[in-house]
Backbone of each chain as ProteinMPNN parsed JSONL, in Angstrom:
{"seq_chain_A": "QSVLTQPPSVSGAPGQRVTISCTGSSSNIGAGYDVHWYQQLPGTAPKLLIYGNSNRPSGVPDRFSGSKSGTSASLAITGLQAEDEADYYCQSYDSSLEVFGGGTKLTVL", "coords_chain_A": {"N_chain_A": [[11.323, -99.349, 10.682], [12.244, -102.043, 8.756], [15.128, -104.165, 8.382], [15.131, -105.922, 6.297], [13.234, -105.675, 3.374], [9.896, -106.029, 2.532], [6.975, -106.297, 0.385], [3.971, -104.753, 1.566], [1.552, -106.026, 1.037], [0.118, -108.61, -1.018], [-1.857, -110.132, -3.581], [-3.972, -112.675, -5.001], [-5.851, -114.786, -7.232], [-7.575, -117.893, -6.62], [-5.664, -120.724, -7.591], [-3.839, -119.273, -9.047], [-0.455, -117.927, -9.457], [1.705, -116.433, -7.123], [4.199, -114.103, -6.063], [6.474, -113.15, -3.475], [8.599, -110.667, -2.522], [11.827, -110.085, -1.0], [13.932, -107.806, 0.043], [17.253, -107.087, 0.698], [20.534, -106.232, 1.776], [24.09, -105.652, 1.257], [25.116, -106.472, 3.639], [23.643, -108.481, 4.696], [21.645, -110.481, 3.117], [23.085, -110.192, 0.725], [25.626, -110.733, 1.613], [25.809, -113.371, 1.636], [24.388, -114.811, 3.489], [21.901, -117.142, 4.577], [18.423, -117.129, 3.584], [15.288, -117.322, 5.095], [11.875, -118.358, 5.22], [8.666, -117.698, 6.632], [5.358, -118.692, 7.485], [2.496, -117.231, 8.771], [-0.432, -117.969, 10.046], [-3.645, -116.516, 10.838], [-3.803, -115.607, 14.238], [-2.0, -117.529, 15.109], [1.234, -119.08, 15.842], [4.242, -118.268, 14.019], [5.285, -120.356, 11.282], [7.882, -122.352, 10.042], [8.576, -122.181, 6.66], [10.227, -122.166, 4.381], [13.641, -122.928, 4.338], [17.127, -122.047, 4.37], [17.215, -120.648, 1.919], [15.941, -122.142, -0.228], [14.883, -124.571, 0.57], [12.458, -126.951, 1.604], [10.867, -127.703, 4.653], [9.918, -130.917, 6.003], [6.655, -131.873, 5.112], [5.758, -129.464, 4.098], [4.017, -128.262, 1.352], [4.927, -128.72, -2.15], [4.122, -126.588, -3.59], [5.095, -124.318, -2.598], [7.968, -122.376, -2.973], [11.363, -121.221, -2.831], [13.791, -118.688, -3.627], [16.974, -117.126, -4.244], [18.915, -114.28, -5.033], [21.646, -112.283, -5.483], [21.201, -109.454, -3.556], [18.643, -110.012, -2.822], [15.669, -111.994, -2.191], [13.103, -114.398, -2.959], [9.789, -115.607, -2.471], [7.728, -117.993, -3.833], [4.438, -118.924, -4.609], [2.497, -121.353, -5.946], [-0.518, -122.463, -7.644], [-2.522, -121.267, -5.997], [-4.304, -121.385, -2.932], [-7.22, -121.058, -0.834], [-6.533, -121.476, 1.802], [-3.996, -120.536, 1.959], [-4.001, -117.94, 2.634], [-2.512, -115.615, 4.586], [0.048, -114.158, 6.729], [3.334, -113.514, 5.625], [6.769, -113.878, 6.293], [10.152, -112.951, 5.745], [13.483, -113.871, 6.722], [16.808, -113.299, 7.867], [20.376, -113.114, 8.478], [22.407, -110.667, 9.998], [25.188, -108.874, 10.681], [25.735, -109.979, 13.308], [23.164, -110.295, 14.315], [19.79, -111.501, 14.218], [17.497, -110.903, 11.629], [14.301, -109.776, 10.563], [11.947, -109.467, 7.856], [9.421, -106.974, 7.2], [7.033, -108.212, 6.797], [4.419, -109.665, 4.782], [1.133, -109.463, 3.742], [-0.861, -111.895, 2.436], [-3.571, -112.067, 0.357], [-6.185, -114.078, -0.693], [-8.142, -113.911, -3.381]], "CA_chain_A": [[11.874, -99.707, 9.359], [12.91, -103.333, 8.821], [16.371, -104.335, 7.627], [14.705, -106.616, 5.086], [12.035, -105.008, 2.876], [8.877, -106.832, 1.847], [5.757, -105.536, 0.081], [2.994, -104.932, 2.644], [0.482, -106.931, 0.665], [-0.012, -109.167, -2.365], [-3.1, -110.87, -3.692], [-4.121, -113.508, -6.184], [-7.041, -115.632, -7.279], [-7.275, -119.329, -6.464], [-5.037, -121.368, -8.738], [-2.798, -118.431, -9.613], [0.88, -117.908, -8.855], [2.106, -115.142, -6.572], [5.552, -114.058, -5.512], [6.725, -112.167, -2.439], [10.023, -110.326, -2.545], [12.499, -109.739, 0.255], [15.118, -107.083, -0.403], [18.196, -106.793, 1.767], [21.708, -105.436, 1.412], [25.367, -106.37, 1.211], [25.496, -106.938, 4.975], [22.823, -109.623, 5.083], [21.438, -111.411, 2.016], [24.198, -110.041, -0.212], [26.845, -111.257, 2.218], [25.774, -114.822, 1.495], [23.632, -115.471, 4.55], [20.674, -117.798, 4.137], [17.127, -116.494, 3.785], [14.257, -118.27, 5.511], [10.525, -117.816, 5.092], [7.699, -118.187, 7.609], [3.939, -118.445, 7.25], [1.772, -117.038, 10.019], [-1.893, -117.934, 9.91], [-4.235, -115.64, 11.869], [-3.882, -116.08, 15.614], [-1.101, -118.646, 15.403], [2.663, -118.802, 15.791], [4.859, -118.475, 12.702], [5.709, -121.707, 10.929], [8.95, -122.334, 9.046], [8.05, -122.588, 5.355], [11.406, -122.382, 3.539], [14.894, -122.625, 5.03], [18.295, -122.111, 3.496], [16.879, -120.042, 0.614], [15.082, -122.872, -1.163], [14.573, -125.901, 1.081], [11.178, -127.073, 2.307], [10.79, -128.702, 5.729], [8.987, -132.005, 5.773], [5.249, -131.534, 5.278], [5.4, -128.238, 3.362], [3.722, -128.622, -0.045], [5.885, -128.208, -3.132], [3.582, -125.358, -4.189], [5.889, -123.24, -2.035], [9.369, -122.463, -3.352], [12.136, -120.029, -2.533], [14.996, -118.461, -4.406], [17.788, -115.997, -3.777], [19.846, -113.758, -6.025], [22.235, -111.013, -5.072], [20.761, -108.953, -2.251], [17.198, -110.237, -2.689], [15.132, -113.349, -2.205], [11.675, -114.436, -3.308], [8.956, -116.762, -2.146], [6.699, -118.196, -4.845], [3.362, -119.855, -4.26], [1.736, -121.707, -7.139], [-1.776, -123.126, -7.339], [-2.971, -120.583, -4.779], [-5.493, -121.923, -2.273], [-7.78, -120.174, 0.191], [-5.827, -121.705, 3.066], [-2.698, -119.86, 1.919], [-4.172, -116.559, 3.094], [-1.727, -115.517, 5.811], [1.175, -113.24, 6.684], [4.576, -114.201, 5.297], [7.943, -113.123, 6.718], [11.489, -113.455, 5.438], [14.421, -113.7, 7.841], [18.199, -113.612, 7.549], [21.342, -112.782, 9.515], [23.081, -109.41, 9.638], [26.041, -108.238, 11.696], [25.536, -110.589, 14.635], [21.785, -110.338, 14.769], [18.781, -112.079, 13.325], [16.632, -109.836, 11.147], [13.08, -110.164, 9.859], [11.271, -108.513, 7.008], [8.244, -106.387, 7.836], [5.873, -109.074, 6.609], [3.536, -109.443, 3.64], [-0.17, -110.107, 3.896], [-1.365, -112.502, 1.206], [-5.021, -112.2, 0.277], [-6.666, -114.925, -1.785], [-9.365, -113.225, -3.827]], "C_chain_A": [[12.671, -101.007, 9.471], [14.166, -103.343, 7.965], [16.083, -105.009, 6.291], [13.354, -106.036, 4.643], [11.132, -105.961, 2.106], [7.714, -105.935, 1.449], [4.729, -105.78, 1.178], [1.909, -105.949, 2.304], [0.624, -107.409, -0.773], [-1.341, -109.906, -2.396], [-3.129, -111.667, -4.985], [-5.371, -114.348, -6.093], [-6.65, -117.093, -7.067], [-6.715, -119.92, -7.747], [-3.91, -120.569, -9.352], [-1.466, -118.591, -8.879], [1.163, -116.5, -8.343], [3.542, -115.244, -6.073], [5.628, -112.932, -4.485], [8.223, -111.911, -2.408], [10.528, -109.939, -1.164], [13.838, -109.101, -0.144], [15.994, -106.707, 0.777], [19.34, -105.934, 1.272], [22.961, -106.301, 1.454], [25.808, -106.889, 2.57], [24.652, -108.124, 5.437], [22.669, -110.608, 3.911], [22.624, -111.387, 1.05], [25.515, -110.555, 0.308], [26.882, -112.781, 2.174], [24.999, -115.55, 2.579], [22.322, -116.036, 3.998], [19.447, -116.926, 4.405], [16.116, -117.588, 4.115], [12.903, -117.575, 5.425], [9.585, -118.495, 6.091], [6.282, -117.811, 7.155], [3.262, -118.299, 8.603], [0.283, -116.923, 9.727], [-2.473, -117.096, 11.043], [-4.313, -116.302, 13.237], [-2.967, -117.221, 15.982], [0.353, -118.207, 15.359], [3.177, -118.972, 14.365], [5.306, -119.916, 12.541], [6.785, -121.601, 9.86], [8.451, -122.946, 7.743], [9.178, -122.975, 4.384], [12.629, -122.061, 4.376], [16.053, -122.741, 4.05], [17.995, -121.712, 2.071], [15.839, -120.813, -0.196], [14.669, -124.263, -0.689], [13.258, -125.91, 1.848], [11.294, -128.085, 3.44], [9.783, -129.773, 5.36], [7.557, -131.543, 6.03], [4.807, -130.274, 4.566], [5.177, -128.611, 1.894], [4.717, -128.014, -1.027], [5.318, -127.038, -3.936], [4.378, -124.138, -3.713], [7.352, -123.442, -2.447], [10.054, -121.135, -3.061], [13.354, -119.93, -3.41], [15.716, -117.242, -3.864], [18.741, -115.596, -4.893], [20.351, -112.404, -5.565], [21.815, -110.611, -3.675], [19.263, -109.151, -2.03], [16.848, -111.722, -2.684], [13.65, -113.268, -2.543], [11.037, -115.725, -2.841], [7.881, -116.837, -3.222], [5.69, -119.219, -4.357], [2.553, -120.105, -5.525], [0.455, -122.42, -6.728], [-2.405, -122.586, -6.068], [-4.271, -121.186, -4.24], [-5.953, -120.966, -1.178], [-7.021, -120.289, 1.505], [-4.452, -121.063, 3.097], [-2.791, -118.419, 2.406], [-3.572, -116.429, 4.49], [-0.719, -114.383, 5.666], [2.436, -114.057, 6.446], [5.761, -113.297, 5.647], [9.216, -113.78, 6.193], [12.394, -113.134, 6.628], [15.82, -114.059, 7.373], [19.066, -113.19, 8.732], [22.117, -111.551, 9.067], [23.888, -108.896, 10.811], [25.719, -108.698, 13.107], [24.124, -110.467, 15.164], [20.876, -110.949, 13.712], [17.824, -110.96, 12.906], [15.456, -110.402, 10.361], [12.652, -109.064, 8.901], [10.018, -108.027, 7.723], [6.975, -107.213, 7.681], [5.02, -108.67, 5.416], [2.235, -110.193, 3.871], [-0.643, -110.603, 2.539], [-2.875, -112.667, 1.308], [-5.381, -113.055, -0.923], [-8.055, -114.414, -2.174], [-10.541, -114.183, -4.037]], "O_chain_A": [[13.662, -101.066, 10.198], [14.264, -102.634, 6.964], [16.715, -104.701, 5.28], [12.435, -105.92, 5.454], [11.558, -106.612, 1.152], [7.478, -104.915, 2.097], [4.62, -106.901, 1.674], [1.409, -106.649, 3.185], [1.172, -106.714, -1.628], [-1.884, -110.263, -1.35], [-2.405, -111.37, -5.936], [-5.89, -114.593, -5.004], [-5.505, -117.472, -7.315], [-7.215, -119.66, -8.841], [-3.102, -121.117, -10.101], [-1.358, -119.269, -7.858], [0.901, -115.51, -9.025], [4.026, -116.318, -5.715], [4.95, -111.911, -4.601], [9.018, -112.843, -2.281], [9.766, -109.526, -0.289], [14.751, -109.785, -0.607], [15.534, -106.087, 1.735], [19.152, -105.028, 0.46], [22.897, -107.513, 1.659], [26.765, -107.659, 2.659], [24.937, -108.709, 6.482], [23.512, -111.49, 3.749], [23.103, -112.434, 0.614], [26.437, -110.792, -0.472], [27.849, -113.404, 2.612], [24.956, -116.781, 2.588], [21.723, -115.479, 3.078], [19.434, -116.103, 5.32], [16.099, -118.646, 3.485], [12.809, -116.353, 5.543], [9.691, -119.692, 6.359], [6.054, -116.77, 6.539], [3.431, -119.145, 9.481], [-0.191, -115.904, 9.224], [-1.856, -116.978, 12.101], [-4.822, -117.414, 13.376], [-3.123, -117.827, 17.043], [0.67, -117.109, 14.901], [2.608, -119.739, 13.588], [5.653, -120.599, 13.504], [6.634, -120.859, 8.889], [7.967, -124.077, 7.72], [9.088, -123.973, 3.668], [12.661, -121.036, 5.056], [15.968, -123.438, 3.039], [18.456, -122.352, 1.125], [14.948, -120.205, -0.79], [14.154, -125.052, -1.481], [12.975, -125.007, 2.635], [11.765, -129.202, 3.225], [8.91, -129.565, 4.517], [7.278, -130.899, 7.041], [3.608, -130.029, 4.436], [6.051, -129.208, 1.266], [5.279, -126.946, -0.784], [5.967, -126.552, -4.863], [4.344, -123.075, -4.334], [7.905, -124.531, -2.294], [9.425, -120.077, -3.046], [13.889, -120.934, -3.88], [15.148, -116.436, -3.127], [19.297, -116.438, -5.599], [19.567, -111.495, -5.291], [22.047, -111.346, -2.715], [18.68, -108.524, -1.145], [17.627, -112.573, -3.113], [13.026, -112.214, -2.427], [11.663, -116.785, -2.82], [7.199, -115.847, -3.491], [6.046, -120.241, -3.77], [1.99, -119.176, -6.105], [0.346, -122.921, -5.609], [-2.774, -123.346, -5.172], [-5.207, -121.457, -4.991], [-5.169, -120.168, -0.663], [-6.882, -119.307, 2.235], [-3.804, -121.041, 4.143], [-1.769, -117.752, 2.572], [-4.046, -117.041, 5.447], [-0.639, -113.733, 4.624], [2.593, -115.15, 6.991], [5.758, -112.105, 5.339], [9.344, -115.004, 6.195], [12.104, -112.245, 7.428], [16.009, -114.991, 6.591], [18.571, -112.944, 9.831], [22.443, -111.412, 7.889], [23.319, -108.519, 11.836], [25.46, -107.882, 13.992], [23.921, -110.533, 16.376], [21.149, -110.918, 12.511], [17.392, -110.164, 13.74], [15.59, -111.365, 9.606], [12.952, -107.888, 9.105], [9.605, -108.601, 8.73], [5.969, -106.955, 8.341], [4.911, -107.49, 5.083], [2.23, -111.39, 4.157], [-0.805, -109.818, 1.604], [-3.388, -113.316, 2.22], [-4.934, -112.79, -2.039], [-9.004, -114.48, -1.393], [-11.631, -113.749, -4.411]]}, "seq_chain_B": "QLQLQESGPGLVKPSETLSLTCTVSGGSISSSSYYWGWIRQPPGKGLEWIGSIYYSGSTYYNPSLKSRVTISVDTSKNQFSLKLSSVTAADTAVYYCARLTPRDAFDIWGQGTMVTVSS", "coords_chain_B": {"N_chain_B": [[7.634, -135.409, 19.643], [9.768, -132.493, 19.525], [8.789, -129.834, 21.631], [7.911, -126.472, 22.535], [7.125, -124.277, 25.191], [5.875, -121.291, 26.352], [5.812, -119.402, 29.389], [4.544, -117.289, 32.005], [3.819, -114.069, 33.59], [0.903, -112.355, 32.386], [0.45, -109.72, 32.53], [2.187, -106.791, 33.132], [3.531, -104.153, 35.064], [4.288, -100.753, 34.094], [7.714, -99.76, 33.99], [8.571, -101.913, 35.435], [9.986, -105.301, 35.533], [9.785, -107.599, 32.943], [9.276, -111.045, 32.932], [9.809, -114.141, 31.505], [9.524, -117.65, 30.825], [10.698, -120.392, 28.907], [9.847, -123.618, 28.331], [11.295, -126.594, 27.307], [10.283, -129.548, 25.797], [10.307, -133.074, 25.023], [12.809, -133.33, 24.021], [16.314, -132.441, 24.38], [17.563, -129.428, 25.758], [20.194, -129.104, 25.686], [21.198, -130.022, 23.347], [23.659, -130.243, 20.883], [24.724, -127.715, 18.618], [22.325, -126.277, 18.335], [20.833, -123.113, 18.932], [18.753, -121.148, 21.086], [15.923, -119.054, 21.037], [14.303, -115.825, 21.584], [11.506, -114.114, 20.365], [9.429, -111.372, 19.511], [6.123, -109.965, 18.967], [4.417, -107.173, 18.469], [0.982, -106.13, 18.831], [-0.748, -106.448, 15.81], [1.527, -105.954, 14.342], [4.867, -106.641, 12.95], [7.426, -109.259, 13.235], [9.946, -109.289, 15.743], [13.213, -109.969, 16.547], [14.591, -110.798, 19.685], [16.705, -111.954, 21.175], [19.23, -114.567, 21.532], [20.326, -117.778, 22.862], [22.846, -120.19, 23.727], [23.181, -123.558, 24.966], [25.344, -123.553, 26.623], [25.364, -121.083, 27.686], [26.177, -118.945, 26.231], [25.393, -115.904, 24.671], [23.576, -113.694, 22.398], [22.308, -110.529, 21.516], [19.601, -108.397, 20.364], [20.668, -105.295, 19.357], [19.056, -103.059, 19.78], [17.627, -103.61, 22.039], [19.396, -104.49, 23.87], [20.424, -103.262, 26.23], [18.467, -103.682, 28.091], [17.835, -106.337, 28.221], [18.081, -109.708, 29.385], [18.978, -112.979, 28.824], [18.806, -116.265, 29.918], [19.829, -119.667, 30.748], [18.693, -122.815, 31.971], [19.809, -125.784, 32.224], [19.252, -128.029, 33.749], [16.567, -127.957, 34.18], [15.661, -127.928, 31.673], [15.041, -125.483, 30.432], [14.843, -122.078, 29.22], [15.171, -118.569, 29.775], [13.714, -115.246, 29.733], [14.386, -111.928, 30.561], [13.21, -108.683, 30.671], [13.842, -105.47, 31.303], [12.612, -102.381, 32.833], [10.122, -101.851, 31.488], [7.813, -100.529, 29.039], [4.733, -99.326, 27.55], [5.251, -99.857, 24.917], [6.426, -102.297, 24.897], [4.48, -104.143, 24.962], [3.274, -107.103, 23.678], [3.042, -110.207, 21.792], [4.98, -112.792, 22.929], [7.323, -115.03, 21.737], [9.041, -118.145, 22.045], [11.677, -119.981, 20.488], [13.398, -122.548, 18.57], [16.641, -122.315, 17.223], [18.257, -123.11, 14.311], [21.463, -124.431, 13.056], [21.69, -123.128, 10.619], [20.554, -120.757, 11.092], [17.768, -120.629, 11.081], [14.536, -120.396, 12.481], [13.125, -123.107, 13.563], [11.3, -124.49, 15.17], [8.618, -123.42, 17.087], [7.185, -121.944, 20.04], [3.797, -121.6, 21.234], [3.341, -119.002, 21.852], [2.948, -116.164, 24.048], [0.88, -113.674, 25.364], [1.83, -110.531, 26.493], [0.994, -107.815, 28.356], [1.713, -104.457, 28.99], [0.83, -102.434, 31.465], [-0.596, -100.175, 33.84]], "CA_chain_B": [[8.497, -134.458, 18.963], [10.161, -131.358, 20.347], [7.791, -128.778, 21.823], [8.309, -125.352, 23.371], [5.975, -123.653, 25.826], [6.179, -120.088, 27.112], [5.002, -119.179, 30.584], [4.881, -116.07, 32.733], [2.694, -113.138, 33.798], [0.34, -111.732, 31.2], [0.328, -108.284, 32.786], [3.35, -106.227, 33.827], [3.386, -102.703, 35.236], [5.359, -99.93, 33.507], [8.983, -99.606, 34.703], [8.955, -103.17, 36.077], [10.705, -106.261, 34.698], [9.027, -108.692, 32.336], [10.009, -112.305, 33.055], [9.165, -115.271, 30.848], [10.295, -118.887, 30.745], [10.35, -121.313, 27.831], [10.146, -125.003, 28.702], [11.503, -127.472, 26.156], [9.918, -130.934, 26.076], [10.48, -133.975, 23.886], [14.196, -133.253, 23.569], [17.192, -131.761, 25.327], [18.011, -128.079, 25.429], [21.651, -129.193, 25.585], [21.575, -130.558, 22.041], [24.694, -129.423, 20.256], [24.456, -126.994, 17.37], [21.129, -125.431, 18.343], [20.605, -122.009, 19.836], [17.355, -120.971, 21.478], [15.7, -117.626, 20.918], [13.055, -115.125, 21.904], [11.012, -113.221, 19.326], [8.164, -110.798, 19.941], [5.276, -109.415, 17.912], [3.391, -106.25, 18.973], [-0.329, -106.319, 18.192], [-0.898, -105.931, 14.461], [2.822, -105.605, 13.733], [5.721, -107.732, 12.518], [8.26, -110.002, 14.171], [11.196, -108.664, 16.167], [14.083, -110.86, 17.296], [15.055, -110.198, 20.93], [18.024, -112.48, 21.494], [19.361, -116.022, 21.489], [21.274, -118.343, 23.826], [23.288, -121.566, 23.562], [23.045, -124.234, 26.261], [26.517, -123.222, 27.446], [25.153, -119.757, 28.258], [26.602, -117.921, 25.276], [24.223, -115.147, 24.214], [23.695, -112.495, 21.571], [21.069, -109.792, 21.665], [19.27, -107.309, 19.465], [21.255, -104.075, 19.921], [18.03, -102.09, 20.17], [17.077, -104.011, 23.335], [20.47, -105.11, 24.638], [20.629, -102.666, 27.551], [17.382, -104.064, 28.992], [17.537, -107.767, 28.076], [18.94, -110.785, 29.861], [18.488, -114.325, 28.528], [19.583, -117.253, 30.664], [19.434, -121.048, 30.497], [18.786, -123.762, 33.075], [19.797, -127.081, 31.552], [18.687, -129.041, 34.644], [15.118, -127.886, 34.034], [15.378, -127.87, 30.228], [14.358, -124.208, 30.235], [15.588, -120.843, 29.088], [14.321, -117.495, 30.279], [13.879, -113.879, 29.248], [14.063, -110.812, 31.445], [13.242, -107.396, 29.994], [13.665, -104.495, 32.384], [12.107, -101.025, 32.552], [9.185, -101.981, 30.37], [6.823, -99.496, 28.74], [3.635, -99.83, 26.727], [5.82, -100.308, 23.644], [6.862, -103.695, 25.044], [3.297, -104.994, 24.868], [3.454, -107.948, 22.501], [3.085, -111.657, 21.96], [6.377, -113.219, 23.029], [7.524, -116.408, 21.311], [10.359, -118.763, 22.117], [11.859, -120.817, 19.314], [14.701, -123.167, 18.392], [17.389, -121.737, 16.117], [19.126, -124.132, 13.722], [22.783, -123.935, 12.672], [21.58, -122.248, 9.452], [19.877, -119.538, 11.554], [16.316, -120.667, 10.871], [13.754, -120.754, 13.663], [12.345, -124.206, 13.001], [10.242, -124.913, 16.081], [8.141, -122.274, 17.849], [6.147, -122.086, 21.03], [2.518, -121.029, 20.8], [3.356, -117.571, 22.145], [2.219, -115.692, 25.217], [0.631, -112.238, 25.274], [2.212, -109.749, 27.665], [0.513, -106.434, 28.291], [2.327, -103.546, 29.962], [-0.187, -101.452, 31.847], [-0.748, -100.001, 35.286]], "C_chain_B": [[8.764, -133.273, 19.882], [9.051, -130.32, 20.414], [8.349, -127.714, 22.755], [7.051, -124.692, 23.923], [6.423, -122.47, 26.66], [5.286, -119.993, 28.34], [5.477, -117.918, 31.285], [3.676, -115.166, 32.855], [2.221, -112.524, 32.495], [0.216, -110.223, 31.327], [1.524, -107.823, 33.617], [3.166, -104.707, 33.915], [4.544, -101.961, 34.576], [6.502, -99.755, 34.493], [9.421, -100.897, 35.402], [9.654, -104.1, 35.076], [9.785, -107.387, 34.233], [9.87, -109.957, 32.426], [9.204, -113.449, 32.436], [10.114, -116.471, 30.828], [9.787, -119.731, 29.589], [10.788, -122.714, 28.249], [10.197, -125.867, 27.457], [11.154, -128.902, 26.554], [10.089, -131.785, 24.815], [11.889, -133.966, 23.325], [15.006, -132.458, 24.564], [17.605, -130.382, 24.837], [19.525, -128.061, 25.24], [22.114, -129.818, 24.276], [22.596, -129.645, 21.387], [24.174, -128.801, 18.967], [23.248, -126.064, 17.402], [21.247, -124.298, 19.355], [19.105, -121.957, 20.123], [17.082, -119.474, 21.551], [14.349, -117.135, 21.396], [12.752, -114.135, 20.779], [9.693, -112.643, 19.825], [7.429, -110.161, 18.77], [4.225, -108.501, 18.548], [2.09, -106.454, 18.217], [-0.393, -105.665, 16.817], [0.4, -105.6, 13.753], [3.64, -106.852, 13.416], [6.543, -108.337, 13.632], [9.542, -109.245, 14.482], [12.0, -109.673, 16.992], [14.632, -110.133, 18.517], [16.472, -110.654, 21.25], [18.019, -113.992, 21.478], [20.43, -116.491, 22.448], [21.594, -119.781, 23.452], [23.232, -122.233, 24.934], [24.212, -123.953, 27.209], [26.366, -121.873, 28.137], [25.589, -118.624, 27.351], [25.371, -117.229, 24.684], [24.584, -114.094, 23.172], [22.306, -111.878, 21.494], [20.866, -108.781, 20.537], [19.817, -106.014, 20.083], [20.221, -103.062, 20.403], [17.44, -102.386, 21.542], [18.158, -104.433, 24.322], [20.62, -104.566, 26.052], [19.574, -103.117, 28.565], [17.144, -105.575, 29.051], [18.58, -108.659, 28.742], [18.259, -112.101, 29.515], [19.409, -115.313, 29.226], [19.038, -118.65, 30.377], [19.602, -121.882, 31.755], [18.684, -125.159, 32.459], [19.183, -128.167, 32.43], [17.17, -129.092, 34.544], [14.693, -127.891, 32.567], [14.589, -126.608, 29.882], [15.35, -123.094, 29.893], [14.618, -119.701, 29.346], [14.689, -116.143, 29.688], [13.534, -112.913, 30.366], [14.246, -109.53, 30.647], [12.896, -106.327, 31.027], [13.083, -103.176, 31.886], [11.114, -101.006, 31.395], [8.256, -100.765, 30.265], [5.724, -100.125, 27.892], [4.136, -100.372, 25.393], [6.308, -101.759, 23.693], [5.68, -104.662, 25.057], [3.355, -105.78, 23.562], [3.157, -109.398, 22.834], [4.561, -112.047, 21.932], [6.446, -114.708, 22.691], [8.925, -116.874, 21.688], [10.459, -119.741, 20.947], [13.257, -121.433, 19.31], [15.345, -122.612, 17.129], [18.386, -122.767, 15.602], [20.502, -123.554, 13.377], [22.751, -123.015, 11.442], [20.759, -120.998, 9.776], [18.411, -119.479, 11.193], [15.638, -121.061, 12.182], [12.776, -121.861, 13.252], [11.219, -124.713, 13.892], [9.9, -123.744, 16.993], [7.189, -122.706, 18.952], [4.884, -121.425, 20.517], [2.455, -119.528, 21.03], [2.545, -117.234, 23.38], [2.086, -114.171, 25.134], [1.02, -111.569, 26.582], [1.776, -108.312, 27.437], [1.2, -105.613, 29.371], [1.326, -102.437, 30.247], [-0.26, -101.363, 33.363], [-2.165, -100.362, 35.723]], "O_chain_B": [[8.076, -133.077, 20.884], [8.449, -129.969, 19.4], [9.149, -128.004, 23.645], [6.045, -124.561, 23.226], [7.247, -122.612, 27.563], [4.142, -120.449, 28.326], [6.64, -117.526, 31.183], [2.622, -115.455, 32.289], [3.019, -112.21, 31.612], [-0.085, -109.531, 30.354], [1.828, -108.394, 34.664], [2.708, -104.066, 32.969], [5.657, -102.482, 34.506], [6.276, -99.618, 35.695], [10.539, -100.965, 35.912], [9.882, -103.731, 33.923], [9.105, -108.031, 35.032], [11.041, -109.954, 32.046], [8.055, -113.684, 32.81], [11.336, -116.32, 30.817], [8.586, -119.777, 29.324], [11.971, -122.955, 28.491], [9.265, -125.876, 26.652], [11.677, -129.412, 27.545], [10.024, -131.281, 23.694], [12.137, -134.535, 22.262], [14.453, -131.866, 25.491], [17.947, -130.191, 23.67], [20.072, -127.104, 24.693], [23.299, -130.112, 24.115], [22.421, -128.427, 21.342], [23.275, -129.341, 18.322], [23.153, -125.153, 16.579], [21.699, -124.495, 20.483], [18.307, -122.637, 19.478], [17.903, -118.711, 22.062], [13.401, -117.898, 21.583], [13.635, -113.416, 20.31], [8.922, -113.337, 20.487], [8.016, -109.86, 17.731], [3.244, -108.992, 19.107], [2.105, -106.906, 17.072], [-0.125, -104.472, 16.677], [0.378, -105.021, 12.667], [3.17, -107.976, 13.59], [6.392, -107.993, 14.804], [10.148, -108.637, 13.599], [11.522, -110.17, 18.012], [15.085, -108.993, 18.414], [17.337, -109.835, 21.559], [16.966, -114.627, 21.419], [21.329, -115.734, 22.814], [20.746, -120.505, 22.931], [23.234, -121.547, 25.956], [24.091, -124.094, 28.426], [27.122, -121.544, 29.051], [25.384, -117.455, 27.679], [24.426, -117.889, 24.252], [25.732, -113.661, 23.073], [21.289, -112.568, 21.418], [21.808, -108.37, 19.86], [19.464, -105.676, 21.212], [20.483, -102.295, 21.33], [16.818, -101.514, 22.149], [17.864, -104.703, 25.486], [20.911, -105.323, 26.977], [19.768, -102.951, 29.769], [16.333, -106.04, 29.853], [19.783, -108.405, 28.675], [17.1, -112.318, 29.87], [20.633, -115.212, 29.138], [17.942, -118.807, 29.84], [20.546, -121.679, 32.519], [17.584, -125.65, 32.206], [18.643, -129.14, 31.903], [16.557, -130.131, 34.79], [13.501, -127.862, 32.261], [13.606, -126.654, 29.143], [16.531, -123.163, 30.233], [13.408, -119.839, 29.163], [15.804, -115.925, 29.214], [12.513, -113.064, 31.037], [15.287, -109.309, 30.028], [11.784, -106.296, 31.554], [13.065, -102.895, 30.688], [11.259, -100.236, 30.447], [7.962, -100.085, 31.248], [5.782, -101.309, 27.559], [3.508, -101.254, 24.806], [6.569, -102.37, 22.657], [5.872, -105.874, 25.152], [3.469, -105.204, 22.481], [3.036, -109.772, 24.0], [5.295, -111.673, 21.018], [5.736, -115.53, 23.27], [9.878, -116.095, 21.654], [9.448, -120.263, 20.476], [14.177, -120.923, 19.95], [14.689, -122.457, 16.099], [19.247, -123.24, 16.343], [20.69, -122.338, 13.399], [23.666, -122.217, 11.239], [20.323, -120.275, 8.881], [17.86, -118.393, 11.016], [16.108, -121.946, 12.897], [11.729, -121.585, 12.666], [10.269, -125.314, 13.392], [10.787, -123.146, 17.602], [6.478, -123.703, 18.822], [4.9, -120.764, 19.479], [1.6, -118.851, 20.458], [1.583, -117.923, 23.718], [3.061, -113.47, 24.865], [0.59, -111.992, 27.655], [2.149, -107.681, 26.448], [1.261, -106.025, 30.53], [1.02, -101.614, 29.385], [-0.02, -102.34, 34.073], [-2.486, -100.278, 36.908]]}, "name": "protein", "num_of_chains": 2, "seq": "QSVLTQPPSVSGAPGQRVTISCTGSSSNIGAGYDVHWYQQLPGTAPKLLIYGNSNRPSGVPDRFSGSKSGTSASLAITGLQAEDEADYYCQSYDSSLEVFGGGTKLTVLQLQLQESGPGLVKPSETLSLTCTVSGGSISSSSYYWGWIRQPPGKGLEWIGSIYYSGSTYYNPSLKSRVTISVDTSKNQFSLKLSSVTAADTAVYYCARLTPRDAFDIWGQGTMVTVSS"}
């Protein structure tokens, strides 16, 4: 059981918008700690997608955006493309340890 | 640009100690503000943070693994290492090393190395 809760899977058609939620608690997201998002393509290492709740590293398309409110955070992907099919993980900090969500598999229909 | 590369045995026997090293190239492991971490991913499962270390040697570990984990740093070799003792099949996973920013984001990752625990 992960400290941060994500839906196991989401799906969308090309061009559509999808969101992935990340639900925490008052000891992590709700305590004001940043939420970060990673994209893991099949057979590869995770890649930082969003840091500090809503910031994109250089090279990440602006189709990807992040937000945070209360004890939850969300990753939104607009203009869905086939290459976006991957696993997505949220991550934050909680009581002196780094915590990850269980991951969400995005399927592009 | 900064790169990280994991190395170590791909097969470890049950009850023995898993040892991995992460070599940092294209930059210094002694850069201020950055921690360095180990994360693992069992086959078909999610990411689990193992622990992190600062170049000074300051560490913090996942409480679920703390009794078996030691992370150390060798600044002269620009490397940091992981030791996980008394391994079982449950420790079979891809092990990643990564750089941890001051905002607690893992921004640069190694390619990962698969470690199988089996006799």
